[in-house]
DRENFIVO-593465 format. One record per residue (C-alpha): residue number from 0; residue in three letters; x, y, z. Coordinates in steps of 0.001 Angstrom, whole numbers. Example, Ala and Ser with C-alpha at 12.3 -4.5 7.8 and 13.67 -1.06 7.14 Angstrom:
# residues 2
<site><n>0</n><res>ALA</res><px>12300</px><py>-4500</py><pz>7800</pz></site>
<site><n>1</n><res>SER</res><px>13670</px><py>-1060</py><pz>7140</pz></site>
# end
This chain:
# residues 170
<site><n>0</n><res>MET</res><px>81578</px><py>-982</py><pz>-39128</pz></site>
<site><n>1</n><res>ILE</res><px>78558</px><py>-1611</py><pz>-41334</pz></site>
<site><n>2</n><res>ARG</res><px>80136</px><py>-1175</py><pz>-44716</pz></site>
<site><n>3</n><res>ARG</res><px>83058</px><py>-2835</py><pz>-46362</pz></site>
<site><n>4</n><res>SER</res><px>85174</px><py>-1621</py><pz>-49234</pz></site>
<site><n>5</n><res>VAL</res><px>85145</px><py>-3871</py><pz>-52261</pz></site>
<site><n>6</n><res>GLY</res><px>88201</px><py>-2279</py><pz>-53820</pz></site>
<site><n>7</n><res>PRO</res><px>89242</px><py>645</py><pz>-55961</pz></site>
<site><n>8</n><res>ALA</res><px>87322</px><py>1239</py><pz>-59146</pz></site>
<site><n>9</n><res>ALA</res><px>89235</px><py>1917</py><pz>-62332</pz></site>
<site><n>10</n><res>ALA</res><px>87143</px><py>4857</py><pz>-63523</pz></site>
<site><n>11</n><res>LEU</res><px>87977</px><py>8405</py><pz>-62517</pz></site>
<site><n>12</n><res>VAL</res><px>84763</px><py>10037</py><pz>-61406</pz></site>
<site><n>13</n><res>LEU</res><px>86095</px><py>13469</py><pz>-60509</pz></site>
<site><n>14</n><res>ALA</res><px>85644</px><py>14982</py><pz>-63986</pz></site>
<site><n>15</n><res>ALA</res><px>82057</px><py>13791</py><pz>-64236</pz></site>
<site><n>16</n><res>ALA</res><px>81266</px><py>14951</py><pz>-60712</pz></site>
<site><n>17</n><res>ALA</res><px>82767</px><py>18370</py><pz>-61325</pz></site>
<site><n>18</n><res>ALA</res><px>80685</px><py>18670</py><pz>-64479</pz></site>
<site><n>19</n><res>GLY</res><px>77593</px><py>17647</py><pz>-62520</pz></site>
<site><n>20</n><res>ALA</res><px>77015</px><py>14562</py><pz>-64666</pz></site>
<site><n>21</n><res>CYS</res><px>76724</px><py>12109</py><pz>-61777</pz></site>
<site><n>22</n><res>VAL</res><px>75571</px><py>14419</py><pz>-59023</pz></site>
<site><n>23</n><res>ALA</res><px>71916</px><py>14613</py><pz>-58029</pz></site>
<site><n>24</n><res>PRO</res><px>70228</px><py>17987</py><pz>-58655</pz></site>
<site><n>25</n><res>GLU</res><px>70192</px><py>18744</py><pz>-54934</pz></site>
<site><n>26</n><res>ALA</res><px>73896</px><py>17909</py><pz>-54564</pz></site>
<site><n>27</n><res>ARG</res><px>76607</px><py>20567</py><pz>-54765</pz></site>
<site><n>28</n><res>VAL</res><px>80238</px><py>20064</py><pz>-55812</pz></site>
<site><n>29</n><res>VAL</res><px>82650</px><py>22492</py><pz>-54159</pz></site>
<site><n>30</n><res>PRO</res><px>86207</px><py>22553</py><pz>-55659</pz></site>
<site><n>31</n><res>VAL</res><px>88985</px><py>23025</py><pz>-53080</pz></site>
<site><n>32</n><res>GLU</res><px>92711</px><py>22915</py><pz>-53980</pz></site>
<site><n>33</n><res>GLY</res><px>92693</px><py>20094</py><pz>-56561</pz></site>
<site><n>34</n><res>ARG</res><px>89959</px><py>18176</py><pz>-54761</pz></site>
<site><n>35</n><res>SER</res><px>86254</px><py>18623</py><pz>-54655</pz></site>
<site><n>36</n><res>THR</res><px>83717</px><py>18091</py><pz>-51932</pz></site>
<site><n>37</n><res>THR</res><px>80264</px><py>16780</py><pz>-52754</pz></site>
<site><n>38</n><res>VAL</res><px>77530</px><py>18035</py><pz>-50482</pz></site>
<site><n>39</n><res>VAL</res><px>74166</px><py>16252</py><pz>-50571</pz></site>
<site><n>40</n><res>PRO</res><px>71521</px><py>17628</py><pz>-48182</pz></site>
<site><n>41</n><res>GLY</res><px>71079</px><py>15321</py><pz>-45184</pz></site>
<site><n>42</n><res>CYS</res><px>74356</px><py>13498</py><pz>-45819</pz></site>
<site><n>43</n><res>PRO</res><px>77890</px><py>14104</py><pz>-44584</pz></site>
<site><n>44</n><res>ALA</res><px>80132</px><py>15990</py><pz>-47038</pz></site>
<site><n>45</n><res>VAL</res><px>82349</px><py>13722</py><pz>-49157</pz></site>
<site><n>46</n><res>THR</res><px>85789</px><py>14747</py><pz>-50408</pz></site>
<site><n>47</n><res>ILE</res><px>86620</px><py>13400</py><pz>-53849</pz></site>
<site><n>48</n><res>VAL</res><px>90337</px><py>12744</py><pz>-54297</pz></site>
<site><n>49</n><res>PRO</res><px>91489</px><py>12853</py><pz>-57965</pz></site>
<site><n>50</n><res>GLY</res><px>92628</px><py>9476</py><pz>-59281</pz></site>
<site><n>51</n><res>ARG</res><px>91143</px><py>7534</py><pz>-56390</pz></site>
<site><n>52</n><res>SER</res><px>87740</px><py>5895</py><pz>-56545</pz></site>
<site><n>53</n><res>VAL</res><px>86053</px><py>3511</py><pz>-54114</pz></site>
<site><n>54</n><res>VAL</res><px>82920</px><py>1441</py><pz>-54477</pz></site>
<site><n>55</n><res>ALA</res><px>81409</px><py>269</py><pz>-51186</pz></site>
<site><n>56</n><res>ASP</res><px>79134</px><py>-2711</py><pz>-50754</pz></site>
<site><n>57</n><res>TYR</res><px>76574</px><py>-1776</py><pz>-48105</pz></site>
<site><n>58</n><res>SER</res><px>74500</px><py>-4021</py><pz>-45943</pz></site>
<site><n>59</n><res>ASP</res><px>70850</px><py>-3051</py><pz>-45453</pz></site>
<site><n>60</n><res>PHE</res><px>71106</px><py>-893</py><pz>-42332</pz></site>
<site><n>61</n><res>LEU</res><px>69481</px><py>1982</py><pz>-40446</pz></site>
<site><n>62</n><res>VAL</res><px>70916</px><py>4234</py><pz>-37727</pz></site>
<site><n>63</n><res>HIS</res><px>68648</px><py>5703</py><pz>-35037</pz></site>
<site><n>64</n><res>GLY</res><px>69391</px><py>6943</py><pz>-31544</pz></site>
<site><n>65</n><res>GLY</res><px>73031</px><py>5954</py><pz>-32003</pz></site>
<site><n>66</n><res>VAL</res><px>71947</px><py>2330</py><pz>-32561</pz></site>
<site><n>67</n><res>GLU</res><px>72709</px><py>462</py><pz>-35779</pz></site>
<site><n>68</n><res>TYR</res><px>69993</px><py>-1827</py><pz>-37113</pz></site>
<site><n>69</n><res>GLN</res><px>70456</px><py>-4573</py><pz>-39712</pz></site>
<site><n>70</n><res>ALA</res><px>67672</px><py>-5906</py><pz>-41949</pz></site>
<site><n>71</n><res>ASP</res><px>66321</px><py>-9279</py><pz>-40858</pz></site>
<site><n>72</n><res>LEU</res><px>67004</px><py>-11145</py><pz>-44099</pz></site>
<site><n>73</n><res>GLN</res><px>65500</px><py>-14363</py><pz>-42709</pz></site>
<site><n>74</n><res>ALA</res><px>62011</px><py>-12822</py><pz>-42467</pz></site>
<site><n>75</n><res>PRO</res><px>59492</px><py>-13964</py><pz>-45112</pz></site>
<site><n>76</n><res>ALA</res><px>59868</px><py>-11850</py><pz>-48261</pz></site>
<site><n>77</n><res>ASP</res><px>56148</px><py>-11218</py><pz>-48625</pz></site>
<site><n>78</n><res>ALA</res><px>55378</px><py>-10420</py><pz>-44977</pz></site>
<site><n>79</n><res>GLU</res><px>54389</px><py>-6847</py><pz>-44174</pz></site>
<site><n>80</n><res>PRO</res><px>55120</px><py>-6118</py><pz>-40513</pz></site>
<site><n>81</n><res>ARG</res><px>52399</px><py>-4788</py><pz>-38263</pz></site>
<site><n>82</n><res>ARG</res><px>53545</px><py>-1218</py><pz>-37871</pz></site>
<site><n>83</n><res>GLY</res><px>53277</px><py>1283</py><pz>-35080</pz></site>
<site><n>84</n><res>GLY</res><px>53940</px><py>4999</py><pz>-35377</pz></site>
<site><n>85</n><res>GLN</res><px>56560</px><py>6692</py><pz>-37488</pz></site>
<site><n>86</n><res>VAL</res><px>59887</px><py>7032</py><pz>-35660</pz></site>
<site><n>87</n><res>PHE</res><px>61896</px><py>9154</py><pz>-38135</pz></site>
<site><n>88</n><res>ARG</res><px>62575</px><py>9818</py><pz>-41816</pz></site>
<site><n>89</n><res>VAL</res><px>65800</px><py>8716</py><pz>-43479</pz></site>
<site><n>90</n><res>THR</res><px>68099</px><py>11688</py><pz>-44114</pz></site>
<site><n>91</n><res>CYS</res><px>70850</px><py>9999</py><pz>-46153</pz></site>
<site><n>92</n><res>THR</res><px>71055</px><py>6821</py><pz>-48241</pz></site>
<site><n>93</n><res>PHE</res><px>74686</px><py>5731</py><pz>-48231</pz></site>
<site><n>94</n><res>GLN</res><px>74362</px><py>3485</py><pz>-51286</pz></site>
<site><n>95</n><res>THR</res><px>73157</px><py>6495</py><pz>-53300</pz></site>
<site><n>96</n><res>LEU</res><px>75838</px><py>8749</py><pz>-51817</pz></site>
<site><n>97</n><res>ASN</res><px>78474</px><py>6195</py><pz>-52835</pz></site>
<site><n>98</n><res>GLU</res><px>77037</px><py>5953</py><pz>-56354</pz></site>
<site><n>99</n><res>LEU</res><px>77186</px><py>9758</py><pz>-56663</pz></site>
<site><n>100</n><res>THR</res><px>80734</px><py>10177</py><pz>-55379</pz></site>
<site><n>101</n><res>ARG</res><px>82543</px><py>6829</py><pz>-55869</pz></site>
<site><n>102</n><res>SER</res><px>84668</px><py>7956</py><pz>-52935</pz></site>
<site><n>103</n><res>GLU</res><px>85389</px><py>6666</py><pz>-49461</pz></site>
<site><n>104</n><res>LEU</res><px>82558</px><py>7832</py><pz>-47254</pz></site>
<site><n>105</n><res>PRO</res><px>82638</px><py>9008</py><pz>-43654</pz></site>
<site><n>106</n><res>PRO</res><px>80971</px><py>6880</py><pz>-40961</pz></site>
<site><n>107</n><res>GLU</res><px>77215</px><py>6453</py><pz>-41090</pz></site>
<site><n>108</n><res>THR</res><px>75237</px><py>9278</py><pz>-39509</pz></site>
<site><n>109</n><res>GLU</res><px>72085</px><py>9506</py><pz>-37401</pz></site>
<site><n>110</n><res>HIS</res><px>68983</px><py>8566</py><pz>-39449</pz></site>
<site><n>111</n><res>SER</res><px>71056</px><py>7277</py><pz>-42356</pz></site>
<site><n>112</n><res>ALA</res><px>70370</px><py>4040</py><pz>-44213</pz></site>
<site><n>113</n><res>GLY</res><px>72082</px><py>1643</py><pz>-46565</pz></site>
<site><n>114</n><res>PHE</res><px>69216</px><py>1331</py><pz>-49074</pz></site>
<site><n>115</n><res>VAL</res><px>66060</px><py>2992</py><pz>-47711</pz></site>
<site><n>116</n><res>PRO</res><px>65613</px><py>6136</py><pz>-49848</pz></site>
<site><n>117</n><res>ALA</res><px>66215</px><py>9513</py><pz>-48210</pz></site>
<site><n>118</n><res>GLY</res><px>62942</px><py>11033</py><pz>-47060</pz></site>
<site><n>119</n><res>SER</res><px>61324</px><py>7633</py><pz>-46466</pz></site>
<site><n>120</n><res>PRO</res><px>59579</px><py>7020</py><pz>-43140</pz></site>
<site><n>121</n><res>VAL</res><px>60797</px><py>4414</py><pz>-40663</pz></site>
<site><n>122</n><res>PHE</res><px>58237</px><py>2885</py><pz>-38301</pz></site>
<site><n>123</n><res>GLU</res><px>57970</px><py>1083</py><pz>-34996</pz></site>
<site><n>124</n><res>VAL</res><px>57150</px><py>-2618</py><pz>-35255</pz></site>
<site><n>125</n><res>ALA</res><px>53924</px><py>-3042</py><pz>-33270</pz></site>
<site><n>126</n><res>GLY</res><px>54584</px><py>-4741</py><pz>-29946</pz></site>
<site><n>127</n><res>TRP</res><px>58353</px><py>-4262</py><pz>-30059</pz></site>
<site><n>128</n><res>ALA</res><px>60382</px><py>-1496</py><pz>-28435</pz></site>
<site><n>129</n><res>PRO</res><px>61820</px><py>848</py><pz>-31114</pz></site>
<site><n>130</n><res>ARG</res><px>65235</px><py>339</py><pz>-29532</pz></site>
<site><n>131</n><res>CYS</res><px>64933</px><py>-3315</py><pz>-30634</pz></site>
<site><n>132</n><res>ARG</res><px>63119</px><py>-3375</py><pz>-33994</pz></site>
<site><n>133</n><res>LEU</res><px>62146</px><py>-909</py><pz>-36717</pz></site>
<site><n>134</n><res>ALA</res><px>60459</px><py>-1331</py><pz>-40127</pz></site>
<site><n>135</n><res>ALA</res><px>60887</px><py>431</py><pz>-43475</pz></site>
<site><n>136</n><res>ASN</res><px>60005</px><py>-101</py><pz>-47108</pz></site>
<site><n>137</n><res>HIS</res><px>62361</px><py>-25</py><pz>-50075</pz></site>
<site><n>138</n><res>ASP</res><px>62415</px><py>-1622</py><pz>-53489</pz></site>
<site><n>139</n><res>GLY</res><px>58724</px><py>-2487</py><pz>-53153</pz></site>
<site><n>140</n><res>ARG</res><px>59205</px><py>-4642</py><pz>-50061</pz></site>
<site><n>141</n><res>TRP</res><px>58926</px><py>-4204</py><pz>-46292</pz></site>
<site><n>142</n><res>PHE</res><px>61943</px><py>-4976</py><pz>-44109</pz></site>
<site><n>143</n><res>VAL</res><px>62240</px><py>-5402</py><pz>-40348</pz></site>
<site><n>144</n><res>TYR</res><px>65480</px><py>-4048</py><pz>-38901</pz></site>
<site><n>145</n><res>LEU</res><px>67018</px><py>-5638</py><pz>-35801</pz></site>
<site><n>146</n><res>ALA</res><px>69104</px><py>-3606</py><pz>-33353</pz></site>
<site><n>147</n><res>THR</res><px>72755</px><py>-4591</py><pz>-33164</pz></site>
<site><n>148</n><res>VAL</res><px>75082</px><py>-4546</py><pz>-30180</pz></site>
<site><n>149</n><res>SER</res><px>77139</px><py>-1369</py><pz>-30102</pz></site>
<site><n>150</n><res>GLY</res><px>80880</px><py>-1849</py><pz>-30350</pz></site>
<site><n>151</n><res>ALA</res><px>80741</px><py>-5460</py><pz>-31498</pz></site>
<site><n>152</n><res>ARG</res><px>83567</px><py>-6428</py><pz>-33885</pz></site>
<site><n>153</n><res>THR</res><px>81047</px><py>-8104</py><pz>-36140</pz></site>
<site><n>154</n><res>SER</res><px>77373</px><py>-7343</py><pz>-36530</pz></site>
<site><n>155</n><res>THR</res><px>75734</px><py>-8993</py><pz>-33518</pz></site>
<site><n>156</n><res>THR</res><px>71982</px><py>-8782</py><pz>-33000</pz></site>
<site><n>157</n><res>ASP</res><px>70910</px><py>-7226</py><pz>-29708</pz></site>
<site><n>158</n><res>PRO</res><px>69098</px><py>-9876</py><pz>-27615</pz></site>
<site><n>159</n><res>CYS</res><px>66095</px><py>-7514</py><pz>-27253</pz></site>
<site><n>160</n><res>ALA</res><px>65400</px><py>-7922</py><pz>-31013</pz></site>
<site><n>161</n><res>LEU</res><px>65308</px><py>-11719</py><pz>-30884</pz></site>
<site><n>162</n><res>GLY</res><px>62567</px><py>-14168</py><pz>-30002</pz></site>
<site><n>163</n><res>ASP</res><px>59328</px><py>-15474</py><pz>-31400</pz></site>
<site><n>164</n><res>GLY</res><px>57107</px><py>-12807</py><pz>-29947</pz></site>
<site><n>165</n><res>PRO</res><px>57217</px><py>-9117</py><pz>-29186</pz></site>
<site><n>166</n><res>THR</res><px>59138</px><py>-7681</py><pz>-26300</pz></site>
<site><n>167</n><res>GLN</res><px>57875</px><py>-5088</py><pz>-23908</pz></site>
<site><n>168</n><res>THR</res><px>57500</px><py>-1704</py><pz>-25575</pz></site>
<site><n>169</n><res>GLY</res><px>59037</px><py>1443</py><pz>-24206</pz></site>
# end
């Protein structure tokens, strides 16, 4: 699992969410039997349970083709990767969804991200297979994302994303 729960927050967010105070303009709050569900286009629906609030600490991730990618935090901060074509656009930013709902979120979805803003393009890294490496920009900086091994108990980088030089594309 990419995210980890930091613990319950003391503030009750339900009243603010129901009033629309902390919900983005494109989000909808749907009350259902003492609970409400927040619907943000491109993201999974989130049920807000009264009296229970969760703040999640996300890693910098992307999901594409059922593969989870983690940002390569050891790459030079000022390096812009040589990019290939656009692969997809982010549909849901889980950090933002968590800030809007302060509720436990469902598992990450296809084309979701931890921090890359929804609607942002994600690119191939020139010379690398997209199943191994991807690149995206957020917070004014470029990041390279390394594929992880599916089903690993901890985040383990896929061997195809490692090495000093590019792998075969395709």
